[in-house]
N, CA, C, O and the ligand as a Tripos MOL2 file, in Angstrom:
@<TRIPOS>MOLECULE
protein
  237   235    60     0     0
PROTEIN
NO_CHARGES

@<TRIPOS>ATOM
      1 N          28.8290 -155.9930 -148.7740 N.3       1 MET1
      2 CA         27.4960 -156.0610 -149.3820 C.3       1 MET1
      3 C          26.5370 -156.7820 -148.4510 C.2       1 MET1
      4 O          26.0170 -157.8480 -148.7830 O.2       1 MET1
      5 N          26.3110 -156.2090 -147.3120 N.am      2 ALA2
      6 CA         25.3970 -156.8420 -146.3670 C.3       2 ALA2
      7 C          23.9610 -156.6020 -146.7920 C.2       2 ALA2
      8 O          23.5930 -155.5270 -147.2670 O.2       2 ALA2
      9 N          23.1820 -157.6210 -146.6080 N.am      3 VAL3
     10 CA         21.7580 -157.4810 -146.8960 C.3       3 VAL3
     11 C          21.0910 -156.8470 -145.6910 C.2       3 VAL3
     12 O          21.2820 -157.2770 -144.5540 O.2       3 VAL3
     13 N          20.3220 -155.8400 -145.9540 N.am      4 LYS4
     14 CA         19.6360 -155.1560 -144.8690 C.3       4 LYS4
     15 C          18.5820 -156.0550 -144.2450 C.2       4 LYS4
     16 O          17.8830 -156.8040 -144.9270 O.2       4 LYS4
     17 N          18.4940 -155.9570 -142.9380 N.am      5 LYS5
     18 CA         17.4340 -156.6850 -142.2550 C.3       5 LYS5
     19 C          16.0950 -156.0280 -142.4970 C.2       5 LYS5
     20 O          15.9780 -154.8050 -142.5750 O.2       5 LYS5
     21 N          15.1150 -156.8520 -142.6100 N.am      6 TRP6
     22 CA         13.7560 -156.3350 -142.6390 C.3       6 TRP6
     23 C          13.2030 -156.4120 -141.2330 C.2       6 TRP6
     24 O          13.3280 -157.4320 -140.5560 O.2       6 TRP6
     25 N          12.6030 -155.3470 -140.8120 N.am      7 LYS7
     26 CA         11.9320 -155.3610 -139.5210 C.3       7 LYS7
     27 C          10.4420 -155.1460 -139.7480 C.2       7 LYS7
     28 O          10.0040 -154.1600 -140.3400 O.2       7 LYS7
     29 N           9.7070 -156.0910 -139.2610 N.am      8 LEU8
     30 CA          8.2670 -156.0610 -139.4780 C.3       8 LEU8
     31 C           7.5450 -156.2100 -138.1570 C.2       8 LEU8
     32 O           8.1100 -156.6660 -137.1620 O.2       8 LEU8
     33 N           6.3050 -155.8200 -138.1690 N.am      9 LYS9
     34 CA          5.4400 -156.0420 -137.0180 C.3       9 LYS9
     35 C           4.2090 -156.7850 -137.4890 C.2       9 LYS9
     36 O           3.6840 -156.5440 -138.5760 O.2       9 LYS9
     37 N           3.7700 -157.6850 -136.6480 N.am     10 LYS10
     38 CA          2.6100 -158.4540 -137.0550 C.3      10 LYS10
     39 C           1.8170 -158.8680 -135.8320 C.2      10 LYS10
     40 O           2.3860 -159.3010 -134.8300 O.2      10 LYS10
     41 N           0.5400 -158.7370 -135.9140 N.am     11 GLY11
     42 CA         -0.2970 -159.2600 -134.8570 C.3      11 GLY11
     43 C          -0.4970 -160.7480 -135.0770 C.2      11 GLY11
     44 O          -0.8510 -161.1790 -136.1750 O.2      11 GLY11
     45 N          -0.2740 -161.5220 -134.0460 N.am     12 ALA12
     46 CA         -0.4040 -162.9660 -134.2000 C.3      12 ALA12
     47 C          -0.6680 -163.5820 -132.8370 C.2      12 ALA12
     48 O          -0.4210 -162.9700 -131.7980 O.2      12 ALA12
     49 N          -1.1660 -164.7820 -132.8640 N.am     13 ASN13
     50 CA         -1.3250 -165.5060 -131.6160 C.3      13 ASN13
     51 C           0.0210 -166.0720 -131.1860 C.2      13 ASN13
     52 O           0.6750 -166.8000 -131.9340 O.2      13 ASN13
     53 N           0.4200 -165.7260 -129.9740 N.am     14 CYS14
     54 CA          1.7060 -166.1830 -129.4770 C.3      14 CYS14
     55 C           1.6370 -167.6670 -129.1050 C.2      14 CYS14
     56 O           0.6730 -168.1250 -128.4920 O.2      14 CYS14
     57 N           2.6700 -168.3960 -129.4870 N.am     15 TYR15
     58 CA          2.7250 -169.8160 -129.1410 C.3      15 TYR15
     59 C           2.9800 -170.0190 -127.6600 C.2      15 TYR15
     60 O           2.6210 -171.0510 -127.0940 O.2      15 TYR15
     61 N           3.5960 -169.0400 -127.0400 N.am     16 ASN16
     62 CA          3.9590 -169.1810 -125.6360 C.3      16 ASN16
     63 C           2.8480 -168.7060 -124.7010 C.2      16 ASN16
     64 O           2.3500 -169.4800 -123.8830 O.2      16 ASN16
     65 N           2.4610 -167.4420 -124.8190 N.am     17 CYS17
     66 CA          1.4650 -166.9300 -123.8910 C.3      17 CYS17
     67 C           0.0420 -167.1050 -124.4170 C.2      17 CYS17
     68 O          -0.9260 -166.9570 -123.6700 O.2      17 CYS17
     69 N          -0.0810 -167.4260 -125.7230 N.am     18 GLY18
     70 CA         -1.3780 -167.7590 -126.2660 C.3      18 GLY18
     71 C          -2.2590 -166.5660 -126.5820 C.2      18 GLY18
     72 O          -3.3860 -166.7300 -127.0500 O.2      18 GLY18
     73 N          -1.7520 -165.3590 -126.3290 N.am     19 ASP19
     74 CA         -2.5370 -164.1740 -126.6030 C.3      19 ASP19
     75 C          -2.2940 -163.6720 -128.0190 C.2      19 ASP19
     76 O          -1.2780 -163.9820 -128.6410 O.2      19 ASP19
     77 N          -3.2360 -162.9010 -128.5080 N.am     20 ALA20
     78 CA         -3.0140 -162.2010 -129.7630 C.3      20 ALA20
     79 C          -2.2230 -160.9480 -129.4390 C.2      20 ALA20
     80 O          -2.7620 -159.9870 -128.8920 O.2      20 ALA20
     81 N          -0.9550 -160.9620 -129.7760 N.am     21 THR21
     82 CA         -0.0570 -159.8740 -129.4100 C.3      21 THR21
     83 C           0.6880 -159.3900 -130.6440 C.2      21 THR21
     84 O           0.6360 -160.0000 -131.7120 O.2      21 THR21
     85 N           1.3780 -158.2780 -130.4620 N.am     22 ILE22
     86 CA          2.2500 -157.7910 -131.5320 C.3      22 ILE22
     87 C           3.5580 -158.5740 -131.4860 C.2      22 ILE22
     88 O           4.1620 -158.7390 -130.4260 O.2      22 ILE22
     89 N           3.9750 -159.0430 -132.6330 N.am     23 HIS23
     90 CA          5.2410 -159.7310 -132.7460 C.3      23 HIS23
     91 C           6.1890 -158.9170 -133.6050 C.2      23 HIS23
     92 O           5.8130 -158.4230 -134.6680 O.2      23 HIS23
     93 N           7.4030 -158.7810 -133.1420 N.am     24 ASP24
     94 CA          8.4390 -158.1740 -133.9640 C.3      24 ASP24
     95 C           9.0720 -159.2590 -134.8100 C.2      24 ASP24
     96 O           9.4040 -160.3370 -134.3180 O.2      24 ASP24
     97 N           9.2290 -158.9700 -136.0500 N.am     25 ILE25
     98 CA          9.8110 -159.9510 -136.9660 C.3      25 ILE25
     99 C          11.0230 -159.3280 -137.6180 C.2      25 ILE25
    100 O          10.9450 -158.2460 -138.1990 O.2      25 ILE25
    101 N          12.1420 -160.0170 -137.5190 N.am     26 GLU26
    102 CA         13.3590 -159.5670 -138.1830 C.3      26 GLU26
    103 C          13.7660 -160.6120 -139.2080 C.2      26 GLU26
    104 O          13.8730 -161.8000 -138.9010 O.2      26 GLU26
    105 N          13.9850 -160.1620 -140.3980 N.am     27 VAL27
    106 CA         14.3560 -161.0790 -141.4640 C.3      27 VAL27
    107 C          15.6930 -160.6520 -142.0250 C.2      27 VAL27
    108 O          15.8630 -159.5050 -142.4370 O.2      27 VAL27
    109 N          16.6330 -161.5620 -142.0420 N.am     28 ASP28
    110 CA         17.8570 -161.2760 -142.7770 C.3      28 ASP28
    111 C          18.0580 -162.3650 -143.8190 C.2      28 ASP28
    112 O          17.1280 -163.0980 -144.1540 O.2      28 ASP28
    113 N          19.2670 -162.4620 -144.3230 N.am     29 GLU29
    114 CA         19.5160 -163.3710 -145.4330 C.3      29 GLU29
    115 C          19.1130 -164.8110 -145.1460 C.2      29 GLU29
    116 O          18.5900 -165.5010 -146.0210 O.2      29 GLU29
    117 N          19.3570 -165.2590 -143.9230 N.am     30 PHE30
    118 CA         19.2280 -166.6960 -143.6640 C.3      30 PHE30
    119 C          18.2750 -167.0480 -142.5400 C.2      30 PHE30
    120 O          17.9270 -168.2150 -142.3630 O.2      30 PHE30
    121 N          17.8580 -166.0720 -141.7930 N.am     31 ASP31
    122 CA         17.0490 -166.3780 -140.6190 C.3      31 ASP31
    123 C          15.8500 -165.4520 -140.4960 C.2      31 ASP31
    124 O          15.8600 -164.3120 -140.9600 O.2      31 ASP31
    125 N          14.8510 -165.9680 -139.8740 N.am     32 ILE32
    126 CA         13.7210 -165.1490 -139.4620 C.3      32 ILE32
    127 C          13.6040 -165.2800 -137.9500 C.2      32 ILE32
    128 O          13.5900 -166.3830 -137.4040 O.2      32 ILE32
    129 N          13.5230 -164.1450 -137.2920 N.am     33 LYS33
    130 CA         13.3510 -164.1540 -135.8520 C.3      33 LYS33
    131 C          12.0180 -163.4960 -135.5370 C.2      33 LYS33
    132 O          11.7220 -162.3990 -136.0090 O.2      33 LYS33
    133 N          11.2380 -164.1710 -134.7470 N.am     34 ILE34
    134 CA          9.9290 -163.6540 -134.3760 C.3      34 ILE34
    135 C           9.8670 -163.5680 -132.8560 C.2      34 ILE34
    136 O          10.1090 -164.5520 -132.1560 O.2      34 ILE34
    137 N           9.5440 -162.3920 -132.3600 N.am     35 ARG35
    138 CA          9.5380 -162.2020 -130.9190 C.3      35 ARG35
    139 C           8.2230 -161.5850 -130.4770 C.2      35 ARG35
    140 O           7.7580 -160.5860 -131.0270 O.2      35 ARG35
    141 N           7.6510 -162.2020 -129.4830 N.am     36 CYS36
    142 CA          6.4160 -161.7020 -128.8980 C.3      36 CYS36
    143 C           6.7230 -160.5110 -128.0000 C.2      36 CYS36
    144 O           7.5750 -160.6000 -127.1160 O.2      36 CYS36
    145 N           6.0340 -159.4000 -128.2230 N.am     37 ARG37
    146 CA          6.2950 -158.2170 -127.3990 C.3      37 ARG37
    147 C           5.7350 -158.3630 -125.9970 C.2      37 ARG37
    148 O           6.1810 -157.6950 -125.0650 O.2      37 ARG37
    149 N           4.7790 -159.2200 -125.8600 N.am     38 ASP38
    150 CA          4.1300 -159.3520 -124.5710 C.3      38 ASP38
    151 C           4.9610 -160.1720 -123.5970 C.2      38 ASP38
    152 O           5.2200 -159.7280 -122.4790 O.2      38 ASP38
    153 N           5.3780 -161.3530 -124.0030 N.am     39 CYS39
    154 CA          6.0930 -162.2400 -123.0820 C.3      39 CYS39
    155 C           7.5640 -162.4050 -123.4610 C.2      39 CYS39
    156 O           8.3330 -162.9950 -122.7020 O.2      39 CYS39
    157 N           7.9580 -161.8930 -124.6210 N.am     40 GLY40
    158 CA          9.3680 -161.9590 -124.9960 C.3      40 GLY40
    159 C           9.7870 -163.2750 -125.6110 C.2      40 GLY40
    160 O          10.9620 -163.4690 -125.9190 O.2      40 GLY40
    161 N           8.8530 -164.1720 -125.7910 N.am     41 PHE41
    162 CA          9.1750 -165.4710 -126.3700 C.3      41 PHE41
    163 C           9.6240 -165.3050 -127.8140 C.2      41 PHE41
    164 O           8.9640 -164.6380 -128.6120 O.2      41 PHE41
    165 N          10.7670 -165.9280 -128.1410 N.am     42 SER42
    166 CA         11.3220 -165.7840 -129.4840 C.3      42 SER42
    167 C          11.3780 -167.1220 -130.1910 C.2      42 SER42
    168 O          11.5970 -168.1670 -129.5770 O.2      42 SER42
    169 N          11.1800 -167.0630 -131.4620 N.am     43 ARG43
    170 CA         11.3620 -168.2510 -132.2920 C.3      43 ARG43
    171 C          12.2460 -167.8670 -133.4590 C.2      43 ARG43
    172 O          12.2220 -166.7300 -133.9300 O.2      43 ARG43
    173 N          13.0180 -168.8200 -133.9150 N.am     44 TYR44
    174 CA         13.8880 -168.5760 -135.0490 C.3      44 TYR44
    175 C          13.6050 -169.5880 -136.1420 C.2      44 TYR44
    176 O          13.3440 -170.7620 -135.8780 O.2      44 TYR44
    177 N          13.6610 -169.1250 -137.3250 N.am     45 TYR45
    178 CA         13.5900 -170.0260 -138.4630 C.3      45 TYR45
    179 C          14.8110 -169.7670 -139.3150 C.2      45 TYR45
    180 O          15.1960 -168.6210 -139.5440 O.2      45 TYR45
    181 N          15.4100 -170.8350 -139.7770 N.am     46 SER46
    182 CA         16.5210 -170.6900 -140.7050 C.3      46 SER46
    183 C          16.0840 -171.1900 -142.0680 C.2      46 SER46
    184 O          15.3090 -172.1390 -142.1880 O.2      46 SER46
    185 N          16.5850 -170.5480 -143.0610 N.am     47 PHE47
    186 CA         16.3180 -171.0310 -144.3920 C.3      47 PHE47
    187 C          17.5350 -170.7390 -145.2430 C.2      47 PHE47
    188 O          18.3740 -169.9110 -144.8880 O.2      47 PHE47
    189 N          17.6220 -171.4030 -146.3300 N.am     48 HIS48
    190 CA         18.7430 -171.1760 -147.2330 C.3      48 HIS48
    191 C          18.2040 -170.8930 -148.6140 C.2      48 HIS48
    192 O          17.4460 -171.6720 -149.1920 O.2      48 HIS48
    193 N          18.6070 -169.7920 -149.1040 N.am     49 MET49
    194 CA         18.2170 -169.4640 -150.4610 C.3      49 MET49
    195 C          19.0160 -170.3420 -151.4170 C.2      49 MET49
    196 O          20.1800 -170.6630 -151.1760 O.2      49 MET49
    197 N          18.3720 -170.7090 -152.4780 N.am     50 VAL50
    198 CA         18.9840 -171.6540 -153.3930 C.3      50 VAL50
    199 C          19.8640 -170.9180 -154.3920 C.2      50 VAL50
    200 O          19.4730 -169.9010 -154.9660 O.2      50 VAL50
    201 N          21.0490 -171.4520 -154.5820 N.am     51 ASP51
    202 CA         21.9340 -171.0030 -155.6510 C.3      51 ASP51
    203 C          22.3500 -169.5360 -155.5630 C.2      51 ASP51
    204 O          22.6310 -168.8940 -156.5750 O.2      51 ASP51
    205 N          22.3840 -169.0220 -154.3380 N.am     52 LEU52
    206 CA         22.9680 -167.7080 -154.1650 C.3      52 LEU52
    207 C          24.4120 -167.8730 -153.7340 C.2      52 LEU52
    208 O          24.6730 -168.5280 -152.7250 O.2      52 LEU52
    209 N          25.3380 -167.3160 -154.4470 N.am     53 PRO53
    210 CA         26.7280 -167.4200 -154.0010 C.3      53 PRO53
    211 C          26.9360 -166.6780 -152.7000 C.2      53 PRO53
    212 O          26.4780 -165.5480 -152.5300 O.2      53 PRO53
    213 N          27.6240 -167.3190 -151.7970 N.am     54 ARG54
    214 CA         27.8640 -166.7120 -150.4910 C.3      54 ARG54
    215 C          29.3570 -166.4980 -150.2940 C.2      54 ARG54
    216 O          30.1730 -167.3650 -150.6050 O.2      54 ARG54
    217 N          29.6920 -165.3390 -149.7760 N.am     55 LYS55
    218 CA         31.1080 -165.0330 -149.5420 C.3      55 LYS55
    219 C          31.6460 -165.8180 -148.3510 C.2      55 LYS55
    220 O          32.7900 -166.2720 -148.3630 O.2      55 LYS55
    221 N          30.8350 -165.9710 -147.3480 N.am     56 CYS56
    222 CA         31.3180 -166.6830 -146.1850 C.3      56 CYS56
    223 C          30.1630 -167.4120 -145.5190 C.2      56 CYS56
    224 O          29.0420 -166.9050 -145.4570 O.2      56 CYS56
    225 N          30.4440 -168.5710 -145.0380 N.am     57 ASP57
    226 CA         29.4620 -169.3440 -144.3050 C.3      57 ASP57
    227 C          29.7010 -169.1770 -142.8100 C.2      57 ASP57
    228 O          30.8170 -169.3760 -142.3310 O.2      57 ASP57
    229 N          28.6950 -168.8260 -142.1020 N.am     58 VAL58
    230 CA         28.8140 -168.7390 -140.6630 C.3      58 VAL58
    231 C          27.9790 -169.8420 -140.0430 C.2      58 VAL58
    232 O          26.7620 -169.9010 -140.2200 O.2      58 VAL58
    233 N          28.6370 -170.6890 -139.3360 N.am     59 ASP59
    234 CA         27.9210 -171.7980 -138.7140 C.3      59 ASP59
    235 C          27.7420 -171.5730 -137.2430 C.2      59 ASP59
    236 O          27.1570 -172.4120 -136.5570 O.2      59 ASP59
    237 ZN          3.7540 -164.2020 -125.9230 Zn       60 ZN60
@<TRIPOS>BOND
     1     1     2 1
     2     2     3 1
     3     3     4 2
     4     3     5 am
     5     5     6 1
     6     6     7 1
     7     7     8 2
     8     7     9 am
     9     9    10 1
    10    10    11 1
    11    11    12 2
    12    11    13 am
    13    13    14 1
    14    14    15 1
    15    15    16 2
    16    15    17 am
    17    17    18 1
    18    18    19 1
    19    19    20 2
    20    19    21 am
    21    21    22 1
    22    22    23 1
    23    23    24 2
    24    23    25 am
    25    25    26 1
    26    26    27 1
    27    27    28 2
    28    27    29 am
    29    29    30 1
    30    30    31 1
    31    31    32 2
    32    31    33 am
    33    33    34 1
    34    34    35 1
    35    35    36 2
    36    35    37 am
    37    37    38 1
    38    38    39 1
    39    39    40 2
    40    39    41 am
    41    41    42 1
    42    42    43 1
    43    43    44 2
    44    43    45 am
    45    45    46 1
    46    46    47 1
    47    47    48 2
    48    47    49 am
    49    49    50 1
    50    50    51 1
    51    51    52 2
    52    51    53 am
    53    53    54 1
    54    54    55 1
    55    55    56 2
    56    55    57 am
    57    57    58 1
    58    58    59 1
    59    59    60 2
    60    59    61 am
    61    61    62 1
    62    62    63 1
    63    63    64 2
    64    63    65 am
    65    65    66 1
    66    66    67 1
    67    67    68 2
    68    67    69 am
    69    69    70 1
    70    70    71 1
    71    71    72 2
    72    71    73 am
    73    73    74 1
    74    74    75 1
    75    75    76 2
    76    75    77 am
    77    77    78 1
    78    78    79 1
    79    79    80 2
    80    79    81 am
    81    81    82 1
    82    82    83 1
    83    83    84 2
    84    83    85 am
    85    85    86 1
    86    86    87 1
    87    87    88 2
    88    87    89 am
    89    89    90 1
    90    90    91 1
    91    91    92 2
    92    91    93 am
    93    93    94 1
    94    94    95 1
    95    95    96 2
    96    95    97 am
    97    97    98 1
    98    98    99 1
    99    99   100 2
   100    99   101 am
   101   101   102 1
   102   102   103 1
   103   103   104 2
   104   103   105 am
   105   105   106 1
   106   106   107 1
   107   107   108 2
   108   107   109 am
   109   109   110 1
   110   110   111 1
   111   111   112 2
   112   111   113 am
   113   113   114 1
   114   114   115 1
   115   115   116 2
   116   115   117 am
   117   117   118 1
   118   118   119 1
   119   119   120 2
   120   119   121 am
   121   121   122 1
   122   122   123 1
   123   123   124 2
   124   123   125 am
   125   125   126 1
   126   126   127 1
   127   127   128 2
   128   127   129 am
   129   129   130 1
   130   130   131 1
   131   131   132 2
   132   131   133 am
   133   133   134 1
   134   134   135 1
   135   135   136 2
   136   135   137 am
   137   137   138 1
   138   138   139 1
   139   139   140 2
   140   139   141 am
   141   141   142 1
   142   142   143 1
   143   143   144 2
   144   143   145 am
   145   145   146 1
   146   146   147 1
   147   147   148 2
   148   147   149 am
   149   149   150 1
   150   150   151 1
   151   151   152 2
   152   151   153 am
   153   153   154 1
   154   154   155 1
   155   155   156 2
   156   155   157 am
   157   157   158 1
   158   158   159 1
   159   159   160 2
   160   159   161 am
   161   161   162 1
   162   162   163 1
   163   163   164 2
   164   163   165 am
   165   165   166 1
   166   166   167 1
   167   167   168 2
   168   167   169 am
   169   169   170 1
   170   170   171 1
   171   171   172 2
   172   171   173 am
   173   173   174 1
   174   174   175 1
   175   175   176 2
   176   175   177 am
   177   177   178 1
   178   178   179 1
   179   179   180 2
   180   179   181 am
   181   181   182 1
   182   182   183 1
   183   183   184 2
   184   183   185 am
   185   185   186 1
   186   186   187 1
   187   187   188 2
   188   187   189 am
   189   189   190 1
   190   190   191 1
   191   191   192 2
   192   191   193 am
   193   193   194 1
   194   194   195 1
   195   195   196 2
   196   195   197 am
   197   197   198 1
   198   198   199 1
   199   199   200 2
   200   199   201 am
   201   201   202 1
   202   202   203 1
   203   203   204 2
   204   203   205 am
   205   205   206 1
   206   206   207 1
   207   207   208 2
   208   207   209 am
   209   209   210 1
   210   210   211 1
   211   211   212 2
   212   211   213 am
   213   213   214 1
   214   214   215 1
   215   215   216 2
   216   215   217 am
   217   217   218 1
   218   218   219 1
   219   219   220 2
   220   219   221 am
   221   221   222 1
   222   222   223 1
   223   223   224 2
   224   223   225 am
   225   225   226 1
   226   226   227 1
   227   227   228 2
   228   227   229 am
   229   229   230 1
   230   230   231 1
   231   231   232 2
   232   231   233 am
   233   233   234 1
   234   234   235 1
   235   235   236 2
@<TRIPOS>SUBSTRUCTURE
     1 MET1         2 RESIDUE 1 A MET
     2 ALA2         6 RESIDUE 1 A ALA
     3 VAL3        10 RESIDUE 1 A VAL
     4 LYS4        14 RESIDUE 1 A LYS
     5 LYS5        18 RESIDUE 1 A LYS
     6 TRP6        22 RESIDUE 1 A TRP
     7 LYS7        26 RESIDUE 1 A LYS
     8 LEU8        30 RESIDUE 1 A LEU
     9 LYS9        34 RESIDUE 1 A LYS
    10 LYS10       38 RESIDUE 1 A LYS
    11 GLY11       42 RESIDUE 1 A GLY
    12 ALA12       46 RESIDUE 1 A ALA
    13 ASN13       50 RESIDUE 1 A ASN
    14 CYS14       54 RESIDUE 1 A CYS
    15 TYR15       58 RESIDUE 1 A TYR
    16 ASN16       62 RESIDUE 1 A ASN
    17 CYS17       66 RESIDUE 1 A CYS
    18 GLY18       70 RESIDUE 1 A GLY
    19 ASP19       74 RESIDUE 1 A ASP
    20 ALA20       78 RESIDUE 1 A ALA
    21 THR21       82 RESIDUE 1 A THR
    22 ILE22       86 RESIDUE 1 A ILE
    23 HIS23       90 RESIDUE 1 A HIS
    24 ASP24       94 RESIDUE 1 A ASP
    25 ILE25       98 RESIDUE 1 A ILE
    26 GLU26      102 RESIDUE 1 A GLU
    27 VAL27      106 RESIDUE 1 A VAL
    28 ASP28      110 RESIDUE 1 A ASP
    29 GLU29      114 RESIDUE 1 A GLU
    30 PHE30      118 RESIDUE 1 A PHE
    31 ASP31      122 RESIDUE 1 A ASP
    32 ILE32      126 RESIDUE 1 A ILE
    33 LYS33      130 RESIDUE 1 A LYS
    34 ILE34      134 RESIDUE 1 A ILE
    35 ARG35      138 RESIDUE 1 A ARG
    36 CYS36      142 RESIDUE 1 A CYS
    37 ARG37      146 RESIDUE 1 A ARG
    38 ASP38      150 RESIDUE 1 A ASP
    39 CYS39      154 RESIDUE 1 A CYS
    40 GLY40      158 RESIDUE 1 A GLY
    41 PHE41      162 RESIDUE 1 A PHE
    42 SER42      166 RESIDUE 1 A SER
    43 ARG43      170 RESIDUE 1 A ARG
    44 TYR44      174 RESIDUE 1 A TYR
    45 TYR45      178 RESIDUE 1 A TYR
    46 SER46      182 RESIDUE 1 A SER
    47 PHE47      186 RESIDUE 1 A PHE
    48 HIS48      190 RESIDUE 1 A HIS
    49 MET49      194 RESIDUE 1 A MET
    50 VAL50      198 RESIDUE 1 A VAL
    51 ASP51      202 RESIDUE 1 A ASP
    52 LEU52      206 RESIDUE 1 A LEU
    53 PRO53      210 RESIDUE 1 A PRO
    54 ARG54      214 RESIDUE 1 A ARG
    55 LYS55      218 RESIDUE 1 A LYS
    56 CYS56      222 RESIDUE 1 A CYS
    57 ASP57      226 RESIDUE 1 A ASP
    58 VAL58      230 RESIDUE 1 A VAL
    59 ASP59      234 RESIDUE 1 A ASP
    60 ZN60       237 GROUP 0 **** ****
């Protein structure tokens, strides 16, 4: 029962190159990954949903 990743695109100001560029955003159960298409700079955010039973923890 894998949760499908969401793939999104968003125009945003890049923290690295400082330009307004397209960012690819991938969202899965626990993480958000944002990548600048222009310079390739990636950022990750982790979050934990509350009170969702998990079959396995990956650390
Ligand atoms: Zn950039």
